[in-house]
TORLUMPA-274344 format. One line per 5 residues: their letters; for each residue z, y, x of C-alpha. Coordinates in nm, 4 decimals, decimal comma. Each point is the difference from the previous one (the first is absolute). Layout:
<nutors>
a> Z:Y:X | ... $
</nutors>
This chain:
<nutors>
xxxxx> 1,6868:-2,9044:1,7912 | -0,1696:0,2465:0,2841 | 0,1100:0,3596:-0,2031 | -0,2054:0,1643:0,2512 | -0,2029:0,2863:-0,1997 $
xxxxx> 0,1486:-0,1227:-0,3223 | 0,1453:0,2669:-0,2299 | 0,1817:-0,0461:-0,3134 | -0,0033:0,3215:-0,2067 | 0,3188:-0,0227:-0,2152 $
xxxxx> 0,1064:0,1234:-0,3283 | 0,2270:0,0091:-0,3005 | -0,2828:-0,0100:-0,2091 | -0,3484:-0,1194:0,1118 | -0,2515:0,1443:-0,2308 $
xxxxx> -0,3306:-0,2337:0,0444 | -0,1864:0,1424:-0,2362 | -0,1715:-0,2912:-0,0455 | -0,1959:-0,1454:-0,3291 | 0,3423:-0,1087:-0,1409 $
xxxxx> 0,1591:0,2698:0,1363 | 0,2667:-0,1813:0,1710 | 0,3102:0,1801:0,1846 | 0,2163:-0,1716:0,2359 | 0,3330:0,0781:-0,0051 $
xxxxx> 0,1908:-0,0316:0,3596 | -0,4114:-0,0471:0,1243 | -0,1540:0,0309:0,3009 | -0,3693:-0,0338:0,0679 | -0,0988:-0,1009:0,3307 $
xxxxx> -0,2949:0,1767:0,2343 | -0,1504:-0,1849:0,2627 | -0,2823:0,2119:0,2259 | -0,2097:0,2214:-0,3027 | 0,0840:-0,2990:-0,2983 $
xxxxx> 0,2599:-0,0944:-0,2197 | 0,1214:-0,3532:0,0467 | 0,2812:-0,0289:-0,2343 | 0,1883:0,1447:-0,2870 | 0,3482:-0,1117:-0,1023 $
xxxxx> 0,3577:0,0168:-0,0058 | 0,1782:0,1756:0,3009 | 0,2037:-0,3079:0,0667 | -0,3137:-0,2405:0,0035 | -0,2068:0,2128:0,2338 $
xxxxx> 0,3178:0,1066:0,2135 | 0,1070:-0,3524:0,0849 | -0,3562:-0,0742:0,0642 | -0,0680:0,2746:0,2389 | 0,3719:0,0928:0,1634 $
xxxxx> -0,1227:0,2175:0,2650 | -0,2554:0,2154:-0,1796 | -0,0495:0,3312:0,0004 | 0,1393:0,1847:-0,3295 | -0,1031:0,2640:-0,1755 $
xxxxx> 0,1784:0,1008:-0,3196 | 0,3192:-0,0615:-0,1476 | 0,2051:-0,1545:-0,2836 | 0,0065:0,2845:-0,2040 | -0,4161:0,0936:0,0391 $
xxxxx> -0,2537:-0,0123:-0,1793 | -0,3358:-0,1551:0,1302 | -0,2960:0,0610:-0,1366 | -0,4118:-0,0399:0,0300 | -0,1431:0,3251:0,1823 $
xxxxx> -0,1257:0,2242:-0,2219 | -0,3792:0,0850:-0,0770 | -0,1106:0,3656:0,0077 | -0,3598:-0,0632:-0,1186 | -0,1024:0,3893:0,0136 $
xxxxx> 0,1354:0,2235:0,2744 | -0,1628:0,2823:0,1757 | 0,1117:0,0105:0,3527 | -0,1637:0,2761:0,1514 | -0,0788:0,3206:-0,0670 $
xxxxx> 0,3167:0,1418:-0,2705 | 0,2340:-0,2116:0,2206 | 0,0498:0,2644:0,2278 | 0,0333:0,2548:-0,2566 | 0,2628:-0,1722:-0,1639 $
xxxxx> 0,1211:0,1289:-0,3232 | -0,1733:0,3278:0,1141 | -0,2452:-0,0198:-0,2839 | 0,1093:0,2294:-0,2824 | 0,0654:-0,1670:-0,3336 $
xxxxx> -0,0648:0,2272:-0,2401 | -0,3661:-0,0170:0,0452 | -0,2531:-0,1923:-0,1496 | -0,1151:-0,3532:0,1935 | -0,3867:0,1873:0,0593 $
xxxxx> 0,2001:0,2807:0,1585 | 0,2412:-0,2789:0,1869 | -0,3058:-0,1812:0,1156 | -0,2523:0,2388:0,0969 | 0,2054:0,2976:0,0638 $
xxxxx> 0,2413:-0,2166:0,2144 | -0,0324:-0,3509:0,0513 | -0,4350:0,0338:0,1200 | 0,0721:0,3346:0,2670 | 0,2731:-0,1788:0,1382 $
xxxxx> -0,1603:-0,3407:0,0736 | -0,3042:0,2054:0,1560 | 0,2361:0,1547:0,2381 | 0,1126:-0,3602:0,1124 | -0,0179:-0,1064:0,3364 $
xxxxx> -0,0227:-0,3496:0,1293 | 0,3556:0,0209:0,0917 | 0,1106:0,1454:-0,2952 | -0,1412:-0,2991:-0,1972 | 0,1884:-0,2682:0,2316 $
xxxxx> 0,2892:0,2017:-0,0166 | 0,0238:0,0759:-0,3990 | -0,0944:-0,3809:-0,0536 | 0,2989:-0,0853:0,2570 | 0,2222:0,1898:-0,2067 $
xxxxx> -0,1332:-0,1306:-0,3442 | 0,0355:-0,3558:0,1131 | 0,3910:0,0789:0,0997 | 0,0785:0,1919:-0,3130 | -0,1655:-0,3173:-0,1285 $
xxxxx> 0,2032:-0,2702:0,1637 | 0,3555:0,1254:-0,0328 | -0,0576:0,0431:-0,3795 | -0,0641:-0,4150:0,0211 | -0,4102:0,0508:-0,0382 $
xxxxx> -0,1466:-0,2683:0,2411 | -0,3835:0,0369:-0,0846 | -0,1914:0,2827:-0,1330 | -0,3525:0,0649:-0,1156 | -0,0939:0,3136:0,1993 $
xxxxx> -0,1959:0,2222:-0,2665 | -0,3031:0,1471:0,3005 | -0,0383:0,2360:0,2883 | -0,2340:0,2386:0,0551 | -0,0480:-0,0395:0,3641 $
xxxxx> 0,1959:-0,2410:0,1905 | 0,1128:-0,2891:-0,1880 | -0,0145:-0,2111:0,3278 | 0,3166:0,1993:0,1225 | 0,1729:-0,0073:-0,3342 $
xxxxx> -0,0001:-0,4177:0,0534 | 0,1396:0,1209:0,4040 | 0,2826:0,1636:-0,1999 | 0,0692:-0,2722:-0,2718 | -0,0379:-0,2580:0,2436 $
xxxxx> 0,2642:0,1782:0,2518 | 0,2216:0,0228:-0,3045 | -0,0266:-0,3532:-0,0586 | -0,1368:0,0119:-0,3742 | -0,2161:-0,2178:-0,1542 $
xxxxx> -0,2825:0,1801:-0,2270 | -0,3863:0,1025:-0,0303 | -0,1609:0,3163:0,1642 | -0,3084:0,1141:-0,0904 | -0,2605:0,2738:0,0733 $
xxxxx> -0,0883:0,2483:-0,3125 | -0,3013:-0,0205:-0,0757 | -0,2416:0,2219:-0,2697 | -0,3678:0,1337:-0,0340 | -0,0106:0,2305:-0,2366 $
xxxxx> -0,1743:0,3279:0,1431 | 0,2316:0,3483:0,0163 | 0,3181:-0,1415:0,1133 | 0,1485:0,0033:0,2913 | -0,0354:-0,3360:0,2452 $
xxxxx> -0,2657:-0,1344:-0,2098 | -0,3038:-0,2150:0,1258 | -0,2566:-0,2390:-0,1234 | 0,0151:-0,3192:-0,1878 | -0,0908:-0,2047:0,3057 $
xxxxx> 0,2085:0,1618:0,2205 | 0,2871:0,0151:-0,1868 | -0,0035:-0,3547:-0,0307 | -0,0980:-0,0766:0,3461 | 0,3116:0,1872:0,1233 $
xxxxx> 0,1959:-0,2401:-0,2592 | -0,1238:-0,2989:0,1582 | 0,0729:0,0949:0,3353 | 0,3714:0,0317:-0,1301 | -0,0170:-0,3256:-0,1081 $
xxxxx> -0,1146:-0,1869:0,3685 | 0,2652:0,2517:0,1490 | 0,3075:-0,1151:-0,2062 | -0,1255:-0,3508:-0,2008 | 0,2226:-0,1775:-0,2247 $
xxxxx> 0,2713:-0,1940:0,1270 | 0,1796:0,2510:0,2054 | 0,3077:0,1669:-0,0411 | -0,1965:0,3113:-0,1306 | -0,3692:-0,0717:-0,0961 $
xxxxx> -0,2669:0,2171:-0,1301 | -0,0988:0,0407:-0,4050 | -0,3463:0,1360:-0,1103 | 0,1677:0,3517:-0,1115 | -0,1432:0,3420:-0,1770 $
xxxxx> 0,0899:0,2840:-0,1215 | -0,1042:-0,0810:-0,3714 | -0,0026:0,2548:-0,3059 | -0,3205:0,1029:-0,0301 | -0,0527:0,0047:0,3743 $
xxxxx> -0,2413:-0,2905:0,0508 | -0,3549:-0,0692:-0,1231 | -0,0583:-0,3476:-0,1988 | -0,1357:-0,1199:0,3542 | 0,2529:0,0589:0,1719 $
xxxxx> 0,2871:-0,1526:-0,2648 | -0,2237:-0,2991:-0,0216 | -0,0664:-0,0151:0,3680 | 0,3836:-0,0123:0,0350 | 0,0504:-0,2421:-0,2255 $
xxxxx> -0,2391:-0,2581:0,1890 | 0,1251:0,0616:0,3059 | 0,3555:-0,0678:-0,0769 | -0,1058:-0,2928:-0,2026 | -0,2138:-0,1569:0,3089 $
xxxxx> 0,2832:0,0877:0,2151 | 0,2822:-0,1451:-0,2088 | 0,1965:0,3232:0,0130 | 0,1252:0,2518:-0,2470 | -0,1530:0,3075:-0,1290 $
xxxxx> 0,2173:0,3084:-0,1136 | -0,0950:0,3368:-0,1009 | 0,1367:0,2511:-0,2510 | -0,0721:0,0500:-0,3693 | 0,1376:0,1603:-0,2960 $
xxxxx> 0,3551:0,1012:0,1007 | -0,1019:0,2876:-0,2828 | -0,1891:0,0688:-0,2712 | -0,2990:0,1408:0,2403 | -0,1767:-0,2835:0,1211 $
xxxxx> -0,1051:-0,1240:-0,3145 | -0,1537:0,3091:-0,1215 | -0,1584:0,0297:0,3368 | -0,1708:-0,3646:-0,0638 | -0,0813:0,0743:-0,3537 $
xxxxx> -0,1844:0,2551:0,0560 | -0,1835:-0,1358:0,3082 | -0,0799:-0,3449:-0,1796 | 0,1177:-0,0354:-0,3481 | 0,2762:-0,2331:0,0916 $
xxxxx> 0,3716:0,0314:0,0832 | 0,0087:-0,0909:0,3946 | 0,1774:-0,3598:-0,0315 | -0,2791:-0,0930:-0,2683 | -0,2522:0,1444:0,2526 $
xxxxx> 0,1282:-0,1579:0,3080 | 0,0068:-0,3404:-0,2638 | -0,3622:0,0198:-0,0564 | -0,1094:0,0482:0,3334 | 0,1972:-0,3380:0,1151 $
xxxxx> 0,2629:0,1979:0,2376 | 0,3336:-0,1109:-0,1379 | 0,1336:-0,3045:0,0790 | 0,2939:-0,1720:0,1483 | -0,0459:0,1366:0,3398 $
xxxxx> 0,0471:0,3336:-0,1528 | 0,2845:0,2149:-0,0108 | -0,0241:0,3151:-0,2264 | 0,2352:0,2655:0,1456 | 0,1465:0,1484:-0,3146 $
xxxxx> -0,2249:-0,0705:-0,2585 | 0,2931:0,1674:-0,2735 | -0,2332:0,1275:-0,2874 | -0,2172:-0,2521:-0,1081 | -0,0835:-0,0913:-0,3259 $
xxxxx> -0,0153:-0,3292:-0,1425 | -0,3306:-0,1409:0,0616 | 0,0691:0,1063:0,3675 | 0,3368:-0,1905:-0,0175 | -0,2215:-0,2842:-0,1351 $
xxxxx> -0,2369:0,0332:0,3222 | 0,2927:-0,0297:0,2113 | 0,1617:-0,2770:-0,1395 | -0,3158:-0,1788:-0,0359 | -0,1115:0,0886:0,3827 $
xxxxx> 0,3403:-0,1183:0,0866 | -0,0322:0,3486:0,1998 | 0,3248:0,1277:0,1157 | 0,1682:0,3406:-0,0542 | 0,2946:0,2001:0,2473 $
xxxxx> 0,2327:0,2169:-0,2419 | 0,1233:0,2653:0,1862 | 0,2918:0,1474:-0,2579 | 0,1608:0,2326:0,1854 | -0,3108:0,1822:0,0951 $
xxxxx> -0,1050:-0,0093:-0,3378 | 0,3213:0,1853:-0,1121 | 0,0081:0,2423:0,3225 | -0,3560:0,1054:-0,1106 | 0,0463:0,0335:-0,3839 $
xxxxx> -0,3089:-0,2761:-0,0359 | 0,1237:-0,1261:-0,3151 | 0,1062:-0,3790:0,1117 | 0,1992:-0,0239:-0,3509 | -0,3785:0,0376:-0,1571 $
xxxxx> -0,1480:-0,2768:0,2645 | -0,0314:-0,3612:-0,0788 | 0,2074:-0,1470:0,2886 | 0,2703:-0,1369:-0,2302 | -0,2831:-0,2144:-0,2137 $
xxxxx> -0,1349:-0,0999:0,3469 | 0,3016:-0,1378:0,1071 | 0,0850:-0,2178:-0,3711 | -0,3565:-0,1048:0,0335 | 0,0533:-0,1642:0,3233 $
xxxxx> -0,2486:0,2143:0,2254 | 0,0270:-0,0006:0,3537 | 0,2280:0,2637:0,0398 | 0,1790:0,1551:0,3194 | 0,1914:0,3115:0,0693 $
xxxxx> -0,0484:0,3190:0,2466 | 0,1531:0,3107:0,0753 | -0,3355:0,1998:0,0746 | 0,0229:0,3003:0,2226 | 0,2310:0,3069:0,1204 $
xxxxx> -0,1942:0,1950:-0,2197 | 0,1195:-0,2162:-0,3256 | 0,2735:-0,2656:0,0736 | 0,2037:0,1629:0,3163 | 0,2374:-0,2975:0,0279 $
xxxxx> -0,1750:-0,3349:0,1460 | 0,2568:-0,2477:-0,2081 | -0,1736:-0,2591:-0,2415 | 0,3802:-0,0704:-0,1299 | -0,0234:0,3640:-0,1273 $
xxxxx> -0,3545:-0,0784:-0,1339 | 0,1206:-0,3248:-0,1317 | 0,3288:0,1296:-0,2089 | -0,2564:0,3328:-0,1411 | -0,2722:-0,2548:-0,1116 $
xxxxx> 0,2062:-0,2029:-0,1751 | 0,2281:0,2524:-0,1725 | -0,2846:0,2344:-0,1033 | -0,1746:-0,3514:-0,1350 | 0,3266:-0,0562:-0,2032 $
xxxxx> -0,0081:0,3333:-0,1336 | -0,3587:0,0375:-0,1044 | 0,0672:-0,3045:-0,2125 | 0,3181:0,0604:-0,0776 | 0,1110:-0,3620:0,0457 $
xxxxx> 0,2841:-0,1031:0,1982 | -0,1729:-0,3511:-0,0097 | -0,3531:0,1308:0,2090 | 0,0824:-0,0273:0,3315 | 0,2976:-0,0286:0,2150 $
xxxxx> 0,1220:0,0474:0,3766 | -0,1171:-0,3850:0,0646 | -0,3571:0,1349:-0,1210 | 0,0037:0,3360:0,1953 | 0,1136:-0,2654:0,3288 $
xxxxx> -0,3035:-0,1930:-0,0740 | -0,2022:0,2919:0,0185 | 0,1086:0,0645:0,3518 | -0,0057:-0,3062:0,1083 | -0,1840:-0,3302:-0,1248 $
xxxxx> -0,2287:0,1449:-0,2573 | -0,0699:0,2778:0,2552 | -0,0840:-0,2546:0,2608 | -0,2413:-0,1679:-0,2345 | -0,1846:0,3284:-0,1187 $
xxxxx> -0,0967:0,1136:0,3807 | -0,1323:-0,4012:0,0471 | 0,2982:-0,1150:0,2174 | 0,2023:-0,2012:-0,2138 | -0,0463:-0,3019:0,1740 $
xxxxx> 0,1651:0,2159:0,3312 | 0,2770:0,2200:-0,0873 | 0,1722:0,1457:-0,3710 | 0,2799:-0,3045:0,0135 | 0,2425:-0,1881:0,2286 $
xxxxx> -0,1564:-0,3714:-0,0161 | -0,0804:-0,2367:0,2770 | -0,3093:0,0562:0,1783 | -0,0242:0,3488:-0,1151 | 0,0087:0,2613:0,2940 $
xxxxx> 0,3534:0,1678:0,1169 | -0,0452:0,3095:-0,1886 | 0,3832:0,0791:-0,1633 | 0,2764:0,2841:-0,0831 | 0,3629:-0,0371:0,0561 $
xxxxx> 0,1505:0,2689:-0,2037 | 0,3722:0,1032:0,0644 | 0,2264:-0,0039:-0,2921 | 0,3059:0,1481:0,1685 | -0,1491:0,3324:-0,1652 $
xxxxx> 0,2114:0,1762:-0,3262 | -0,3145:-0,0935:-0,2006 | 0,0806:-0,3542:0,0533 | 0,3859:0,0436:-0,1250 | 0,0953:-0,2211:-0,1799 $
xxxxx> -0,3000:-0,2400:0,0943 | -0,2290:-0,1368:-0,3343 | -0,0441:-0,3559:-0,0758 | -0,3488:0,0731:-0,0253 | -0,1409:0,1276:0,3631 $
xxxxx> -0,3643:0,1145:-0,1081 | 0,1701:0,2110:-0,3049 | 0,2335:0,2216:0,2588 | -0,2774:-0,0256:0,2488 | -0,2519:0,1842:-0,2397 $
xxxxx> 0,2108:0,2319:-0,2097 | 0,2858:0,0995:0,2082 | -0,1564:-0,0098:0,3622 | -0,2798:0,1063:0,1709 | -0,1533:-0,0135:0,4173 $
xxxxx> 0,2675:0,0992:0,1127 | 0,2142:-0,3122:-0,0233 | -0,2627:-0,1824:0,2359 | 0,2247:-0,0938:0,3083 | -0,2226:-0,2718:0,1779 $
xxxxx> -0,3967:-0,0263:-0,0235 | -0,2215:-0,3049:0,1294 | -0,3668:-0,0191:-0,0173 | -0,1794:-0,2982:0,1164 | 0,3061:-0,1022:0,1800 $
xxxxx> 0,0335:0,3135:0,2102 | 0,3256:0,1880:-0,0475 | -0,1130:0,3521:-0,0468 | 0,2934:0,1673:-0,2011 | 0,3874:-0,0315:0,0976 $
xxxxx> 0,3035:0,1138:-0,1235 | -0,2494:0,2526:-0,2166 | -0,1580:0,1258:0,3308 | -0,3829:-0,0593:0,0806 | 0,0235:-0,1941:0,3495 $
xxxxx> -0,3773:-0,0427:0,0252 | -0,0491:0,4105:0,0409 | 0,2283:0,2583:0,1729 | 0,0254:0,2289:-0,2405 | 0,1810:0,3196:0,1927 $
xxxxx> -0,2086:-0,0705:0,2619 | -0,3077:0,1602:-0,2657 | 0,1930:0,2292:-0,2471 | -0,0602:0,3115:0,2313 | -0,3621:-0,0949:0,0153 $
xxxxx> -0,0493:-0,0523:-0,3885 | 0,1799:0,3614:-0,0797 | -0,2335:0,1398:0,2417 | -0,2672:-0,1234:-0,1272 | 0,0776:0,1061:-0,3633 $
xxxxx> 0,0378:0,3356:0,0951 | -0,3656:-0,0368:0,1539 | -0,1738:-0,1224:-0,2658 | 0,1759:0,1942:-0,2743 | -0,0945:0,3410:0,2024 $
xxx> -0,3498:-0,1415:0,1335 | -0,0939:-0,0086:-0,3964 | 0,2044:0,2590:-0,1246 $
</nutors>
């Protein structure tokens, strides 16, 4: 058989994350073009393809690529970890993030997105839902494509008066539609309808955005209720809590991904479940900003089989673009909140990072598990580090509880090898290092 173009990804444990949670010992995944065309034992696949390119080794752990369902790729990225933690979330956003965003040039947006994508890839994240870009979303898409990450991109829209970058409803919706035209569904990076959310969108804008996403068969994402403040605003304005209000407007549904939605009451949880709306949970952000994850509803959503995914958020919040860290934190907090060791396990955390995450963002038929016919998005973990000594009899447990993204050795996205030996090979990071430092200093000076 002709092995030209065939890649075999080998591991001591191939963690497929299929519906049966199959783990193939001394296994391999066959990649041809952008697709997975075989999953089985190393011996069987190697016998069929003796001359194929081999990635991984007999000691590695192979997993599907991880899903990051909420990531700000511009603005805060270029002032990475410069935002103080001894401030509240409002000061972090309006005293730091918004001024930095407003000072960005188009080049800054592309550089920022490129750096965010590189960190994501080197930590095993192969698909990112970008949380919204103020001015230059096309440059963000360029940065993502350059790095080779899969994902979505959006132009932030809001139509309330008296806030920076606002616009009339019709203009916001027209700009959203233009983004969908330029980055259609099916590409490695595609556009989603993307609003800021909170109380920065009129009912007309939300309904119009939801209809646009439905009609174009794409996603809609926006922020809501990371802390208790949103509920108070909506109760004052509409007499209803926000998610109940969205439900009554007919704006929720399987095409909608709510970013955060931490502080929902029982009625709002029922609205999410009834409409099959998805939620992106960013646990490190809520701890970093002291927003009250442990008083929130995300473990309830998990146990009630809501469409739930994990995210890393932004450098005013999550700092590290590492879904394995988010998975272990989510599981640990949920177990502690319930004081029930049976409530969640490492396997549940990895499911949120892979299969359940892909399902939540509407891509479960393409990614999230290692199965024939799916896109070849794979991660190879190096197990030579001390966190894997000795190796556990349960690879998933060791990945989630003992390791993090630093164990990632190789990453493939749509069949393209983008991380080799722990280093991104699609972007020359050293060539942009000086530029990143220069732009950081410029942005901090420009905004005091």
